[in-house]
LUMKOLMI-632494 format. One line per 2 residues: number of its first residue (from 0); for each residue y, z, x of N, C-alpha, C. Coordinates in nm, 4 decimals. Layout:
<recs>
NUM> Y Z X Y Z X Y Z X  ...
</recs>
This chain:
<recs>
0> 0.1005 1.4651 4.9989 0.0706 1.5125 4.8654 0.1871 1.4824 4.7695  0.3104 1.4962 4.8187 0.4272 1.4709 4.7352 0.4326 1.3246 4.6925
2> 0.3963 1.2328 4.7805 0.3977 1.0901 4.7478 0.2937 1.0587 4.6396  0.1794 1.1251 4.6431 0.0764 1.1064 4.5403 0.1248 1.1516 4.4036
4> 0.1939 1.2657 4.3991 0.2490 1.3151 4.2722 0.3545 1.2195 4.2175  0.4358 1.1664 4.3063 0.5387 1.0713 4.2649 0.4757 0.9437 4.2088
6> 0.3664 0.9000 4.2703 0.2955 0.7812 4.2216 0.2399 0.8057 4.0818  0.1762 0.9216 4.0603 0.1206 0.9523 3.9290 0.2309 0.9653 3.8239
8> 0.3431 1.0247 3.8618 0.4558 1.0346 3.7693 0.5051 0.8955 3.7297  0.5128 0.8046 3.8250 0.5557 0.6676 3.7966 0.4603 0.5960 3.7030
10> 0.3293 0.6173 3.7225 0.2290 0.5538 3.6357 0.2412 0.6072 3.4933  0.2520 0.7382 3.4791 0.2644 0.7981 3.3457 0.3939 0.7526 3.2782
12> 0.5034 0.7492 3.3524 0.6307 0.7045 3.2954 0.6223 0.5592 3.2494  0.5552 0.4740 3.3263 0.5400 0.3335 3.2875 0.4568 0.3204 3.1607
14> 0.3500 0.3994 3.1478 0.2671 0.3949 3.0272 0.3447 0.4424 2.9042  0.4177 0.5517 2.9194 0.4970 0.6026 2.8069 0.6012 0.4996 2.7653
16> 0.6679 0.4388 2.8614 0.7685 0.3376 2.8312 0.7060 0.2171 2.7614  0.5870 0.1738 2.8058 0.5234 0.0571 2.7435 0.4821 0.0871 2.6000
18> 0.4315 0.2082 2.5723 0.3971 0.2445 2.4348 0.5222 0.2520 2.3476  0.6316 0.2991 2.4046 0.7570 0.3084 2.3315 0.8070 0.1689 2.2943
20> 0.8009 0.0753 2.3872 0.8438 -0.0621 2.3612 0.7518 -0.1271 2.2585  0.6199 -0.1042 2.2685 0.5257 -0.1604 2.1720 0.5502 -0.1074 2.0317
22> 0.5978 0.0150 2.0191 0.6236 0.0693 1.8859 0.7345 -0.0081 1.8155  0.8327 -0.0591 1.8897 0.9376 -0.1408 1.8288 0.8822 -0.2737 1.7805
24> 0.7963 -0.3361 1.8591 0.7404 -0.4648 1.8173 0.6462 -0.4459 1.6995  0.5747 -0.3332 1.6923 0.4876 -0.3069 1.5777 0.5708 -0.2891 1.4517
26> 0.6864 -0.2239 1.4627 0.7736 -0.2070 1.3464 0.8217 -0.3423 1.2962  0.8641 -0.4293 1.3882 0.9112 -0.5619 1.3491 0.7975 -0.6446 1.2911
28> 0.6768 -0.6278 1.3417 0.5623 -0.7051 1.2936 0.5290 -0.6674 1.1499  0.5346 -0.5393 1.1163 0.4967 -0.4962 0.9825 0.6102 -0.5079 0.8819
30> 0.7307 -0.5389 0.9269 0.8445 -0.5540 0.8368 0.9061 -0.6924 0.8533  0.8216 -0.7953 0.8489 0.8710 -0.9309 0.8698 0.9159 -0.9923 0.7379
32> 0.9940 -1.0960 0.7483 1.0411 -1.1712 0.6333 0.9233 -1.2473 0.5733  0.9235 -1.2666 0.4414 0.8114 -1.3335 0.3757 0.7922 -1.4768 0.4226
34> 0.8975 -1.5388 0.4737 0.8861 -1.6785 0.5145 0.8263 -1.6940 0.6533  0.8150 -1.5858 0.7275 0.7582 -1.5937 0.8612 0.6070 -1.5788 0.8540
36> 0.5393 -1.6405 0.9475 0.3951 -1.6245 0.9567 0.3630 -1.5092 1.0496  0.2579 -1.4373 1.0173 0.2159 -1.3317 1.1077 0.1537 -1.3950 1.2318
38> 0.1389 -1.3164 1.3351 0.0810 -1.3649 1.4595 -0.0598 -1.4174 1.4357  -0.1370 -1.3469 1.3547 -0.2737 -1.3894 1.3266 -0.2758 -1.5234 1.2539
40> -0.1870 -1.5407 1.1561 -0.1824 -1.6665 1.0823 -0.1394 -1.7824 1.1711  -0.0434 -1.7594 1.2588 0.0016 -1.8677 1.3462 -0.1067 -1.9054 1.4464
42> -0.1817 -1.8072 1.4966 -0.2922 -1.8383 1.5872 -0.4019 -1.9142 1.5137  -0.4271 -1.8765 1.3887 -0.5288 -1.9454 1.3106 -0.4902 -2.0912 1.2881
44> -0.3618 -2.1171 1.2659 -0.3168 -2.2548 1.2484 -0.3407 -2.3364 1.3741  -0.3136 -2.2782 1.4901 -0.3347 -2.3496 1.6161 -0.4817 -2.3811 1.6347
46> -0.5694 -2.2823 1.6136 -0.7127 -2.3044 1.6309 -0.7660 -2.4046 1.5289  -0.7171 -2.3975 1.4049 -0.7621 -2.4916 1.3025 -0.7208 -2.6335 1.3364
48> -0.5993 -2.6506 1.3877 -0.5541 -2.7855 1.4216 -0.6320 -2.8410 1.5403  -0.6713 -2.7553 1.6331 -0.7511 -2.8016 1.7468 -0.8907 -2.8440 1.7032
50> -0.9430 -2.7787 1.5990 -1.0764 -2.8114 1.5494 -1.0732 -2.9181 1.4408  -0.9560 -2.9663 1.4033 -0.9442 -3.0712 1.3028 -0.9484 -3.0197 1.1605
52> -0.9346 -2.8895 1.1401 -0.9342 -2.8336 1.0049 -0.7904 -2.8115 0.9599  -0.7709 -2.8108 0.8304 -0.6375 -2.7833 0.7775 -0.6371 -2.6457 0.7118
54> -0.5277 -2.5757 0.7251 -0.5138 -2.4432 0.6652 -0.4646 -2.4561 0.5223  -0.4986 -2.3590 0.4411 -0.4492 -2.3529 0.3044 -0.3260 -2.2639 0.3052
56> -0.2117 -2.3242 0.2798 -0.0875 -2.2478 0.2727 -0.0573 -2.2226 0.1256  -0.0443 -2.0974 0.0887 -0.0233 -2.0586 -0.0498 0.1195 -2.0084 -0.0644
58> 0.1879 -2.0597 -0.1646 0.3271 -2.0223 -0.1868 0.3441 -1.8791 -0.2340  0.4628 -1.8279 -0.2169 0.4977 -1.6928 -0.2587 0.5674 -1.6999 -0.3941
60> 0.5166 -1.6264 -0.4924 0.5762 -1.6221 -0.6250 0.6494 -1.4897 -0.6412  0.7800 -1.4965 -0.6561 0.8621 -1.3769 -0.6739 0.8720 -1.3474 -0.8229
62> 0.8515 -1.2228 -0.8607 0.8557 -1.1817 -1.0012 0.9995 -1.1449 -1.0360  1.0728 -1.2418 -1.0920 1.2153 -1.2239 -1.1203 1.2403 -1.1197 -1.2297
64> 1.1498 -1.1094 -1.3267 1.1712 -1.0174 -1.4390 1.1495 -0.8716 -1.4006  1.0996 -0.8458 -1.2810 1.0713 -0.7077 -1.2403 1.1980 -0.6256 -1.2222
66> 1.3073 -0.6897 -1.1838 1.4324 -0.6163 -1.1597 1.4818 -0.5483 -1.2866  1.4669 -0.6150 -1.4010 1.5111 -0.5572 -1.5275 1.4334 -0.4328 -1.5664
68> 1.3114 -0.4206 -1.5150 1.2278 -0.3041 -1.5443 1.2353 -0.1997 -1.4337  1.3139 -0.2282 -1.3302 1.3282 -0.1341 -1.2194 1.2142 -0.1375 -1.1195
70> 1.1297 -0.2405 -1.1263 1.0151 -0.2514 -1.0352 1.0564 -0.3272 -0.9102  1.1272 -0.2602 -0.8224 1.1731 -0.3216 -0.6983 1.1317 -0.2336 -0.5811
72> 1.1318 -0.2928 -0.4629 1.1038 -0.2167 -0.3416 1.2212 -0.1241 -0.3129  1.1998 -0.0284 -0.2250 1.3071 0.0648 -0.1913 1.4247 -0.0046 -0.1255
74> 1.3993 -0.1201 -0.0626 1.5104 -0.1945 -0.0021 1.5772 -0.2878 -0.1021  1.5333 -0.2860 -0.2291 1.5964 -0.3645 -0.3343 1.5368 -0.5017 -0.3577
76> 1.4389 -0.5431 -0.2773 1.3790 -0.6752 -0.2947 1.2801 -0.6744 -0.4104  1.2614 -0.7913 -0.4683 1.1704 -0.8054 -0.5813 1.0253 -0.8131 -0.5339
78> 0.9307 -0.7673 -0.6170 0.7897 -0.7817 -0.5810 0.7474 -0.9281 -0.5894  0.6414 -0.9623 -0.5175 0.5931 -1.1005 -0.5143 0.4429 -1.1009 -0.4901
80> 0.3807 -1.2151 -0.5156 0.2373 -1.2283 -0.4914 0.2054 -1.3706 -0.4486  0.0892 -1.3861 -0.3878 0.0355 -1.5168 -0.3507 -0.0822 -1.5449 -0.4435
82> -0.0892 -1.6645 -0.4998 -0.1988 -1.7021 -0.5889 -0.2505 -1.8387 -0.5478  -0.3814 -1.8474 -0.5247 -0.4444 -1.9754 -0.4934 -0.5534 -1.9995 -0.5965
84> -0.5324 -2.0979 -0.6815 -0.6298 -2.1288 -0.7866 -0.7484 -2.2035 -0.7271  -0.8655 -2.1771 -0.7815 -0.9863 -2.2444 -0.7349 -0.9912 -2.3891 -0.7806
86> -1.0875 -2.4636 -0.7292 -1.1044 -2.6045 -0.7669 -1.2530 -2.6374 -0.7618  -1.2895 -2.7496 -0.8213 -1.4298 -2.7905 -0.8231 -1.5149 -2.6887 -0.8969
88> -1.6265 -2.6476 -0.8342 -1.7147 -2.5502 -0.8987 -1.6502 -2.4116 -0.9074  -1.5456 -2.3880 -0.8306 -1.4753 -2.2596 -0.8360 -1.3449 -2.2673 -0.9116
90> -1.3360 -2.3617 -1.0088 -1.2109 -2.3822 -1.0823 -1.1683 -2.2580 -1.1596  -1.2639 -2.1759 -1.1988 -1.2306 -2.0540 -1.2725 -1.2193 -1.9324 -1.1807
92> -1.2203 -1.9544 -1.0500 -1.2081 -1.8448 -0.9532 -1.0710 -1.8511 -0.8869  -1.0080 -1.7375 -0.8750 -0.8763 -1.7311 -0.8129 -0.8792 -1.6321 -0.6979
94> -0.7905 -1.6526 -0.6041 -0.7663 -1.5537 -0.4995 -0.6231 -1.5066 -0.5182  -0.6065 -1.3782 -0.5423 -0.4736 -1.3200 -0.5589 -0.4522 -1.2213 -0.4452
96> -0.3429 -1.2373 -0.3719 -0.3117 -1.1483 -0.2604 -0.1874 -1.0684 -0.2954  -0.2054 -0.9390 -0.3167 -0.0935 -0.8487 -0.3424 -0.0780 -0.7603 -0.2197
98> 0.0333 -0.7743 -0.1509 0.0564 -0.6936 -0.0318 0.1377 -0.5714 -0.0691  0.0941 -0.4562 -0.0232 0.1632 -0.3311 -0.0509 0.2154 -0.2765 0.0806
100> 0.3439 -0.2488 0.0845 0.4030 -0.1977 0.2076 0.4314 -0.0484 0.1990  0.3927 0.0165 0.0916 0.4167 0.1594 0.0694 0.5658 0.1907 0.0680
102> 0.6476 0.0930 0.0329 0.7912 0.1148 0.0222 0.8376 0.0991 -0.1223  0.7464 0.1127 -0.2173 0.7820 0.0981 -0.3574 0.8090 0.2353 -0.4182
104> 0.9064 0.2416 -0.5056 0.9391 0.3656 -0.5743 0.8594 0.3694 -0.7037  0.7548 0.4515 -0.7080 0.6684 0.4606 -0.8248 0.6977 0.5863 -0.9063
106> 0.8140 0.6457 -0.8858 0.8457 0.7724 -0.9516 0.8838 0.7556 -1.0981  0.9165 0.6337 -1.1420 0.9597 0.6130 -1.2814 0.8430 0.6093 -1.3739
</recs>
């Protein structure tokens, strides 16, 4: 009976340790540098290249004038956005991606 309890304790300890380690990788994943691709984006690039499709890479536009107005993240970085202008029949359609990390000081 004692060996069974020890086995269950080992299993629970391994699960707790694995969740603890995963929490560090989740933190790094959600706080990545803007120049890095997320795991999903990098996998999509691999699958697209295997199927002969090309991905649309959209540049990051940093809003330099925001610092003068105090519109910065809590870590001091400037806000930025991704903009992809449409073409052809969708020339007047845009896709704007604004990512919010909930680290902005909106108290002003």
